[in-house]
C-alpha positions as CSV (number, residue, x, y, z in Angstrom):
1,M,138.0,-35.1,-30.9
2,S,137.6,-38.2,-28.9
3,N,138.8,-40.7,-31.4
4,R,140.6,-41.2,-34.7
5,R,137.5,-40.9,-36.8
6,D,136.5,-37.6,-35.3
7,F,140.0,-36.4,-35.8
8,I,140.0,-37.2,-39.5
9,R,136.5,-35.6,-39.9
10,T,137.8,-32.3,-38.7
11,G,139.7,-32.0,-42.0
12,L,143.1,-32.6,-40.6
13,L,145.8,-34.7,-42.1
14,A,145.3,-38.5,-42.0
15,A,148.1,-40.6,-40.7
16,G,149.1,-41.9,-44.1
17,A,149.5,-38.4,-45.4
18,I,152.5,-37.5,-43.3
19,G,154.8,-40.1,-44.4
20,L,154.6,-43.4,-42.7
21,G,151.0,-44.6,-43.3
22,S,148.2,-46.4,-41.5
23,K,146.3,-49.2,-43.1
24,S,143.1,-47.8,-41.6
25,V,143.4,-44.4,-43.3
26,L,139.9,-43.2,-44.1
27,A,140.9,-40.1,-46.2
28,A,143.6,-37.7,-47.0
29,P,141.9,-34.3,-46.5
30,L,143.6,-31.0,-46.9
31,I,145.3,-29.2,-44.1
32,P,143.8,-25.9,-43.0
33,Q,145.4,-22.9,-44.7
34,D,147.0,-21.6,-41.5
35,A,148.3,-25.0,-40.5
36,K,151.9,-24.1,-41.0
37,A,151.7,-21.4,-38.4
38,D,149.5,-23.4,-36.1
39,E,151.8,-25.3,-33.7
40,N,148.9,-26.6,-31.7
41,Y,147.6,-28.2,-34.9
42,W,150.9,-30.2,-35.3
43,K,151.0,-31.1,-31.6
44,L,147.6,-32.6,-32.1
45,V,148.7,-34.5,-35.2
46,R,151.6,-36.0,-33.4
47,A,149.5,-36.8,-30.3
48,Q,146.9,-38.7,-32.4
49,F,149.4,-40.3,-34.7
50,P,152.7,-41.0,-32.9
51,L,155.2,-40.9,-35.9
52,S,158.8,-40.1,-36.1
53,H,158.3,-37.7,-39.0
54,S,155.8,-34.9,-39.7
55,K,156.5,-34.5,-43.4
56,I,156.1,-36.4,-46.6
57,F,159.7,-37.0,-47.6
58,L,160.8,-37.5,-51.1
59,N,163.0,-40.5,-50.4
60,N,163.3,-41.7,-46.9
61,G,165.5,-44.5,-48.1
62,T,164.9,-48.0,-47.0
63,I,166.2,-47.9,-43.4
64,G,163.5,-46.3,-41.3
65,P,159.9,-46.6,-40.2
66,S,158.1,-47.9,-43.3
67,P,156.4,-51.1,-44.6
68,Y,159.4,-51.2,-46.9
69,S,162.1,-50.8,-44.3
70,V,164.9,-53.3,-44.0
71,L,165.9,-52.2,-40.5
72,N,165.5,-55.6,-39.0
73,E,167.6,-57.2,-41.8
74,V,170.3,-54.6,-41.3
75,Q,170.3,-55.1,-37.5
76,Q,170.6,-58.9,-38.1
77,E,173.7,-58.4,-40.4
78,M,175.3,-56.1,-37.8
79,L,174.7,-58.6,-35.0
80,E,176.3,-61.3,-37.2
81,I,179.4,-59.3,-37.6
82,E,179.6,-58.5,-33.9
83,S,178.9,-62.0,-32.6
84,S,181.1,-63.9,-35.1
85,G,184.0,-61.4,-34.9
86,R,184.2,-61.9,-38.7
87,Y,185.0,-58.8,-40.7
88,G,185.2,-59.4,-44.4
89,G,183.0,-61.3,-46.9
90,Y,180.1,-59.0,-47.2
91,E,181.8,-57.1,-50.0
92,D,181.9,-60.3,-52.1
93,T,178.3,-61.1,-51.2
94,A,177.1,-57.6,-52.1
95,I,179.0,-57.8,-55.4
96,K,177.5,-61.2,-56.3
97,S,174.0,-60.1,-55.4
98,L,174.4,-56.9,-57.5
99,A,175.7,-58.8,-60.4
100,Q,172.8,-61.2,-60.3
101,F,170.3,-58.3,-60.1
102,L,172.0,-56.4,-63.0
103,N,172.5,-59.6,-65.1
104,T,176.2,-59.0,-65.3
105,K,179.4,-60.8,-64.0
106,D,180.6,-60.2,-60.5
107,S,184.1,-59.7,-62.0
108,E,182.8,-56.5,-63.6
109,I,181.8,-54.7,-60.3
110,S,184.0,-52.8,-57.9
111,L,182.6,-51.2,-54.7
112,T,183.7,-47.7,-53.7
113,R,183.2,-45.3,-50.8
114,N,180.7,-43.2,-52.7
115,V,179.7,-42.5,-56.3
116,T,181.5,-39.2,-56.8
117,E,184.7,-40.9,-55.9
118,G,183.6,-43.8,-58.2
119,I,183.3,-41.4,-61.2
120,N,186.6,-39.8,-60.2
121,V,188.2,-43.3,-60.4
122,V,186.5,-43.7,-63.8
123,C,188.0,-40.5,-65.1
124,W,191.5,-41.5,-63.8
125,G,191.1,-44.9,-65.2
126,L,190.3,-43.6,-68.8
127,S,193.9,-42.2,-68.9
128,L,192.7,-39.0,-70.5
129,K,195.1,-36.1,-70.9
130,E,194.8,-32.6,-69.5
131,G,192.6,-30.5,-71.8
132,D,190.7,-33.5,-73.3
133,E,187.0,-32.8,-73.6
134,V,184.1,-34.8,-72.0
135,I,180.5,-34.2,-73.1
136,T,177.9,-34.0,-70.3
137,A,174.5,-32.4,-69.6
138,A,174.2,-28.8,-68.5
139,A,171.3,-29.5,-66.1
140,G,171.8,-32.1,-63.4
141,F,173.9,-33.0,-60.3
142,P,177.5,-32.0,-59.9
143,T,178.6,-35.6,-59.6
144,T,179.0,-35.9,-63.4
145,V,180.8,-32.6,-63.8
146,N,183.2,-32.2,-60.8
147,P,185.4,-35.2,-61.6
148,I,185.9,-33.9,-65.1
149,L,187.2,-30.6,-63.8
150,Q,189.1,-32.2,-61.0
151,N,191.0,-34.3,-63.5
152,R,191.9,-31.1,-65.5
153,L,189.6,-32.2,-68.4
154,V,187.2,-29.8,-70.1
155,P,183.4,-30.3,-69.8
156,V,181.4,-29.7,-72.9
157,F,177.9,-28.8,-71.9
158,V,174.8,-29.7,-74.0
159,D,171.1,-28.9,-73.3
160,V,168.5,-31.5,-72.2
161,E,165.0,-32.2,-73.3
162,L,162.0,-31.1,-71.2
163,G,159.9,-34.0,-70.2
164,T,162.6,-36.7,-70.2
165,Y,165.3,-34.3,-68.7
166,D,168.0,-36.2,-70.6
167,S,170.1,-35.0,-73.5
168,S,169.3,-36.1,-77.0
169,V,171.6,-37.9,-79.4
170,E,171.4,-35.0,-81.8
171,K,172.6,-32.5,-79.2
172,I,175.5,-34.8,-78.1
173,E,176.6,-35.4,-81.7
174,A,176.7,-31.6,-82.4
175,A,179.1,-31.3,-79.5
176,I,181.7,-33.8,-80.7
177,G,185.0,-32.1,-81.6
178,P,188.6,-33.0,-82.3
179,K,189.4,-33.1,-78.6
180,T,186.4,-35.0,-77.5
181,K,187.3,-38.3,-75.8
182,A,184.3,-39.3,-73.7
183,I,180.6,-38.9,-72.9
184,V,179.5,-38.9,-69.3
185,M,175.7,-38.8,-68.8
186,A,173.3,-39.5,-65.9
187,H,169.9,-41.2,-66.3
188,T,167.9,-38.3,-64.8
189,L,165.7,-39.3,-61.9
190,G,165.7,-42.9,-63.1
191,N,164.8,-42.2,-66.8
192,P,167.4,-43.7,-69.1
193,F,168.9,-41.6,-71.9
194,D,168.9,-43.0,-75.4
195,L,171.6,-45.6,-74.9
196,E,171.3,-47.1,-78.3
197,G,171.9,-43.8,-80.1
198,V,174.7,-42.7,-77.7
199,M,176.5,-46.0,-78.1
200,Q,176.3,-45.8,-81.9
201,L,177.8,-42.3,-81.7
202,A,180.6,-43.5,-79.4
203,E,181.5,-46.3,-81.8
204,K,181.5,-44.0,-84.8
205,H,183.8,-41.4,-83.1
206,N,185.8,-43.8,-80.9
207,L,184.6,-42.3,-77.6
208,F,184.3,-43.7,-74.1
209,V,180.8,-43.8,-72.6
210,V,180.3,-43.5,-68.8
211,E,176.8,-44.1,-67.5
212,D,175.9,-42.5,-64.2
213,T,173.1,-44.7,-62.9
214,C,172.9,-43.1,-59.4
215,D,169.2,-42.5,-59.7
216,A,168.4,-45.4,-62.0
217,I,169.4,-48.8,-60.6
218,G,167.0,-51.4,-62.1
219,A,166.0,-49.3,-65.1
220,K,166.3,-50.9,-68.6
221,F,166.8,-49.8,-72.1
222,N,165.7,-52.1,-74.9
223,G,165.3,-54.8,-72.2
224,K,168.9,-54.5,-70.9
225,P,169.8,-53.0,-67.5
226,V,171.3,-49.5,-67.5
227,G,174.9,-49.7,-66.5
228,S,175.5,-52.6,-69.0
229,F,175.9,-50.4,-72.1
230,G,178.8,-48.0,-71.3
231,D,182.5,-48.8,-71.1
232,L,182.1,-47.9,-67.5
233,S,179.2,-47.0,-65.3
234,T,178.6,-46.0,-61.7
235,A,175.8,-46.6,-59.2
236,S,175.1,-44.8,-55.9
237,F,174.0,-46.2,-52.5
238,Y,173.4,-42.8,-50.9
239,P,170.7,-42.9,-48.2
240,A,168.0,-41.5,-50.4
241,H,168.6,-43.8,-53.3
242,H,166.9,-47.0,-54.3
243,I,169.0,-48.9,-51.8
244,T,171.5,-47.5,-49.4
245,M,174.7,-48.7,-47.8
246,G,174.8,-45.6,-45.6
247,E,177.0,-44.1,-48.3
248,G,178.8,-45.9,-51.0
249,G,178.8,-46.7,-54.7
250,C,180.1,-49.0,-57.3
251,V,181.9,-48.9,-60.6
252,M,180.9,-51.4,-63.3
253,V,183.3,-52.2,-66.2
254,K,183.2,-54.2,-69.4
255,K,186.8,-55.3,-69.5
256,A,188.8,-57.0,-66.9
257,S,191.8,-54.9,-67.7
258,M,189.8,-51.8,-66.9
259,K,188.7,-53.3,-63.6
260,K,192.3,-53.8,-62.6
261,I,193.0,-50.1,-63.2
262,V,189.9,-49.0,-61.4
263,E,190.7,-51.1,-58.3
264,S,194.3,-50.1,-58.3
265,L,193.3,-46.4,-58.2
266,R,190.8,-47.2,-55.5
267,D,193.3,-49.2,-53.4
268,W,196.3,-46.9,-52.9
269,G,197.5,-47.4,-56.5
270,R,198.7,-50.9,-55.7
271,D,199.6,-53.2,-58.6
272,C,198.5,-56.4,-56.7
273,W,194.9,-57.5,-57.2
274,C,194.7,-59.9,-54.2
275,P,191.7,-59.3,-52.0
276,P,192.4,-58.5,-48.3
277,G,193.6,-61.5,-46.4
278,Q,194.7,-63.4,-49.5
279,D,198.2,-63.7,-51.0
280,D,199.8,-64.9,-54.2
281,T,196.6,-65.3,-56.3
282,C,198.8,-64.6,-59.4
283,G,201.3,-67.3,-58.4
284,R,204.1,-64.8,-58.9
285,R,204.2,-62.8,-55.7
286,F,208.0,-62.8,-55.5
287,D,208.6,-63.2,-59.3
288,W,208.2,-59.6,-60.6
289,Q,210.6,-56.8,-61.5
290,L,208.7,-53.5,-61.9
291,G,209.9,-49.9,-62.0
292,E,213.3,-49.7,-60.5
293,L,212.6,-52.2,-57.7
294,P,214.8,-55.2,-57.2
295,Y,213.6,-58.5,-58.7
296,G,211.4,-60.4,-56.3
297,Y,210.1,-57.4,-54.4
298,D,206.8,-58.4,-52.7
299,H,204.1,-57.7,-55.3
300,K,201.6,-56.8,-52.5
301,Y,203.7,-53.6,-52.0
302,V,204.2,-52.5,-55.6
303,Y,202.4,-49.4,-56.7
304,S,201.7,-48.7,-60.4
305,H,199.3,-45.7,-60.0
306,I,199.1,-42.6,-57.9
307,G,196.0,-43.9,-56.1
308,Y,193.7,-43.3,-53.2
309,N,192.0,-45.2,-50.4
310,L,188.4,-45.3,-51.6
311,K,187.3,-48.7,-50.5
312,M,183.9,-49.4,-49.2
313,T,183.8,-50.9,-45.6
314,D,182.5,-54.3,-45.0
315,M,179.9,-52.8,-42.6
316,Q,178.5,-50.7,-45.5
317,A,178.4,-53.8,-47.7
318,A,176.5,-55.7,-45.0
319,I,173.8,-52.9,-45.0
320,G,173.5,-53.4,-48.8
321,V,173.2,-57.1,-48.6
322,A,170.2,-56.7,-46.3
323,Q,168.3,-54.8,-48.9
324,L,169.2,-56.3,-52.3
325,E,166.5,-59.1,-52.0
326,K,163.9,-56.4,-51.6
327,L,165.1,-54.1,-54.4
328,P,162.7,-55.4,-57.1
329,T,159.8,-54.6,-54.7
330,F,161.2,-51.2,-54.0
331,I,161.4,-50.4,-57.7
332,Q,157.9,-51.8,-58.4
333,R,156.4,-49.5,-55.7
334,R,158.3,-46.5,-57.0
335,N,157.0,-47.0,-60.5
336,E,153.5,-47.6,-59.2
337,N,153.6,-44.3,-57.3
338,W,155.0,-42.5,-60.4
339,K,152.1,-43.8,-62.5
340,R,149.5,-42.8,-59.9
341,L,150.9,-39.3,-59.8
342,K,151.0,-39.1,-63.6
343,K,147.3,-40.2,-63.8
344,G,146.2,-37.9,-61.0
345,L,147.9,-34.8,-62.3
346,K,147.0,-35.3,-66.0
347,P,144.0,-33.0,-65.8
348,L,146.5,-30.2,-65.0
349,E,148.6,-30.5,-68.2
350,E,147.4,-27.2,-69.5
351,F,149.7,-25.6,-66.9
352,L,152.1,-28.3,-65.8
353,L,154.5,-30.3,-68.0
354,L,154.5,-33.8,-66.7
355,P,157.4,-36.3,-67.1
356,K,157.6,-39.0,-69.8
357,A,159.8,-42.1,-70.2
358,T,162.4,-42.1,-72.9
359,K,161.4,-44.2,-75.9
360,N,162.3,-47.9,-75.6
361,S,163.0,-47.5,-71.9
362,E,161.7,-49.0,-68.7
363,P,162.6,-46.4,-66.0
364,S,163.3,-47.1,-62.4
365,W,161.8,-43.8,-61.2
366,F,163.6,-41.9,-58.4
367,G,161.2,-38.9,-58.5
368,F,158.4,-37.2,-60.3
369,P,159.6,-34.0,-62.1
370,I,157.1,-31.2,-62.8
371,T,157.7,-28.1,-64.9
372,V,155.4,-25.1,-64.6
373,K,154.6,-24.1,-68.2
374,D,155.3,-20.7,-69.6
375,G,152.1,-18.6,-69.3
376,A,150.7,-20.4,-66.3
377,P,149.1,-17.9,-63.9
378,F,151.5,-19.0,-61.1
379,S,155.2,-19.6,-60.7
380,R,157.1,-22.6,-59.5
381,F,158.0,-20.7,-56.3
382,E,154.3,-20.1,-55.5
383,L,153.4,-23.7,-56.2
384,V,156.3,-25.1,-54.2
385,Q,155.6,-22.9,-51.2
386,H,152.0,-24.2,-51.2
387,I,153.1,-27.8,-51.4
388,E,155.8,-27.3,-48.7
389,S,153.1,-25.6,-46.5
390,R,151.3,-29.0,-46.5
391,R,154.4,-30.8,-45.2
392,I,155.1,-32.3,-48.6
393,G,158.8,-32.4,-49.4
394,T,160.0,-31.0,-52.8
395,R,163.3,-30.6,-54.5
396,Q,164.6,-28.6,-57.5
397,L,166.0,-30.6,-60.3
398,F,169.3,-30.8,-58.6
399,G,171.6,-27.9,-59.6
400,G,169.5,-26.8,-62.6
401,N,171.7,-25.1,-65.2
402,L,175.0,-25.8,-63.6
403,L,176.7,-23.1,-65.5
404,R,174.8,-20.6,-63.4
405,Q,176.0,-22.1,-60.1
406,P,178.7,-20.1,-58.2
407,A,181.2,-23.0,-58.3
408,Y,181.4,-23.1,-62.1
409,L,181.6,-19.4,-63.0
410,G,184.9,-18.9,-64.8
411,M,185.8,-22.6,-65.1
412,P,187.2,-23.9,-68.3
413,M,184.4,-25.3,-70.5
414,R,182.8,-25.4,-73.9
415,V,179.1,-24.9,-74.5
416,V,177.4,-26.2,-77.6
417,G,174.0,-24.7,-78.6
418,N,171.8,-22.6,-76.3
419,L,170.8,-24.0,-72.9
420,K,167.3,-22.7,-73.0
421,N,165.8,-25.9,-71.5
422,A,168.4,-26.0,-68.7
423,D,167.3,-22.4,-67.9
424,V,163.6,-23.4,-67.9
425,I,164.5,-26.2,-65.5
426,T,166.4,-23.7,-63.3
427,E,163.4,-21.3,-63.2
428,S,160.3,-23.6,-63.4
429,T,161.1,-27.3,-62.6
430,F,160.8,-29.2,-59.3
431,W,160.0,-32.8,-58.2
432,V,158.2,-34.8,-55.6
433,G,159.1,-38.2,-54.3
434,V,157.9,-41.7,-55.2
435,Y,159.8,-43.7,-52.6
436,P,158.3,-47.1,-51.7
437,G,156.9,-46.1,-48.3
438,L,154.5,-43.6,-49.8
439,T,151.0,-45.2,-49.7
440,P,148.2,-44.6,-52.3
441,E,146.6,-42.3,-49.7
442,I,149.8,-40.2,-49.5
443,I,150.1,-40.0,-53.3
444,D,146.5,-38.9,-53.5
445,F,147.1,-36.2,-50.9
446,I,150.0,-34.9,-53.0
447,I,147.8,-34.9,-56.1
448,G,145.0,-33.1,-54.1
449,T,147.3,-30.5,-52.8
450,I,148.7,-29.6,-56.2
451,T,145.2,-29.7,-57.8
452,E,143.7,-27.4,-55.1
453,F,146.4,-24.8,-55.7
454,V,146.1,-24.9,-59.5
455,D,142.3,-24.6,-59.3
456,S,142.6,-21.7,-56.9
457,K,144.7,-19.8,-59.5
458,T,142.7,-20.8,-62.7
459,K,139.0,-21.0,-61.8
């Protein structure tokens, strides 16, 4: 094995197939069956292709070795903070850039430390009472459920549809009862739920709608960005998401009055809305009498809510600013990878249920979900073990049926209808990544790995 060409001819993994890609990749051949146990094999791979990873990750994020990395931009922003001694301003820049991308007003966006806390702020801000009901999906990530329980509200669980992995309007409508006050739903893996139908339901029954766009920033429904339909919505900048701020999230609101409540809860419960370093933007700093305080008590130190300290740091915002210009390219590459996987795996639809976009939507795909069909001559476990043995990362569809998770056993809740699809997801669904750094050669390697396994079980 004297050179790269000889190395590839041996049937080992091409550079592009283990995560970071080479423009000179000649092929993406399969790894020998015993590769997982063969440490010498992996030593050879790393020697020939000096990479920092040895696995195809689902979502490496955008800070790291990749053609789509923004590492240089992030470092530049950090150096600017250090050299200027300036701390502050990046939050405003991040908000303005997000607002421009989402085609909304910057006055409607509030940054938070992470999205779970953002949804918590949303639940607090709705001023719901203990025992009020909130409709949500049974299959998904705990982010949409935990704040409901933490605020002593009652989650009402409905099933999802296989293929889109979102709940239908019909299932949501069947769950509406006299105590129902809100609908909190996520756009699963970047695929929007039926926002037109849900918003019509909400208007008919006078319900709040909260969109969780953690996995879906940049997606659209009927040509409008997700996050712009609900009364409130959240987005996440967790490392694996479309863009990252190390951690972090944001809350988007439609009404200025709601933003004031959200930011008060985020900022210790303070009544003052002045940004850090500014005073008297209301022109009445010493002209209030609130609570039982004396007239003229400094408004900067008046507290109207039992709040928290959930602000994003300026350092986090600077990391986000470095990526926002590239976000459209990130989304385009994700969607291209999704389409390539869909086309390549289509011949396997007899045994695998492939994902589909919700009608009237333009997803911003976070991953590619696959469900092993009932009657297939193999299980999800067997297929996932094979895929993982080829150093391809997989994930279950988050918590599956959350009602079967240890944390939720015995919790107050209401369930409407059966949750058969959530159970199918728990038993038979997984997903693979589409993040921008995955090259066509890597995607083809994933397709080849899955095809090889299915063929071995069916032919």
